[in-house]
N, C-alpha and C positions, 0 to 999 in steps of 0.2 A: 505489497500500501504507501503511495506516498505522500506528500504532504500535503494537497491543496484534496486529495479524498479523503482524506484523515479527516484534516477540519470542514465541510462537506456531510460527514457521518456523522460527525460526534455533532453539525449543525441537526441536522436530521433530530437527531434520536434527546438532545436539548430539548423542540423545539413540537416535533411530531412525535418520535418515541418513545423510548423507558423513562424519559423526562414527566409527560404528559401522561407517558399510562399504566407508569403506579401510581398515581397518585387513584384508582380506580383496586388496586391487589395483581394489574396484569405489569408483565415482567416476561424480560425479551427469554428464553433460552439459548443455552448455551453454548449455543452457535456463537447470537447475534452475540454470546456478553465476553468473547474472547474477539470477535474483531471491534468491540467498542473499544476493551485493554492494547488490542493492536492500536489501533489510531489513538488513541493518548501516546504507548509509546512513541508511535511514531511523528507526535506535534511535539512526545520533551524531548528528545532526538533534536528536532527541528530549532527548540528555541533553546537548548542549550548557549550560552554565554552572551544572551538579546538581555538585555536589562528595559525591554519593552516589549508586553502582548500587546495581540487586533487585542482591541477594548470587545466584538465580536465576540472572537471568541474561547474569551474570559467571562465574559456572559455564558455560554453554552455552558464553555468545562461549571462554573458555579452550579446553574439549572441542573444540569447530568449529576453532579456528585452534590448539592443538598440536595435533592426528589429526590432518586432514590435510597440515598442514604436514608434520612426520614423517613421516611412515605413505607420506607422498607420499617426501621424500629419502633415502629408506629402503627405496623401493625401487631407484630414480632408479641409489641407493648400489652395492646392490647387482646389477644389471641386469638387475632384471625390467623384462619387458615390458607397461608399464598400457595397457590398447588402452583409451582417455579420450580425450573433447574438446577442452574443457581443458588446459589447459601449466601451463609454474612462471608464467607472469602472469596466471594465479588466482589464485591457489591463494597472490602475493605480494599480492596487492590484497584477499584476507580479513584477511594480513596486518598490514598496513597500519592499514584503515577499524577491525578490535581495538583495535590499538593505541592508535591515534585513540582507542579510548570511552576507553578510561584510560585517556591522559593528558590527554583534555579539562579 
């Protein structure tokens, strides 16, 4: 996956994909989560050493990280059974990569 493709993939998931659907307890399958992680790894690799990242990209990253983790944690805390193939470690990886992008 190339940088521009990774950004478009993250944009989709921030606006229409997992950041939106997770509000309703719908999470992507393991393959899609793996693609999100791959896209975040590509973005991290491409922004390393930069003093700034694009404003829109920052917003998309925040939306994915905040919504997926927050909605997952909220559902677990309320005892809502989620029908998902991924687990907390997948969301931790998304969280970890997102923070790495902002902290680099």
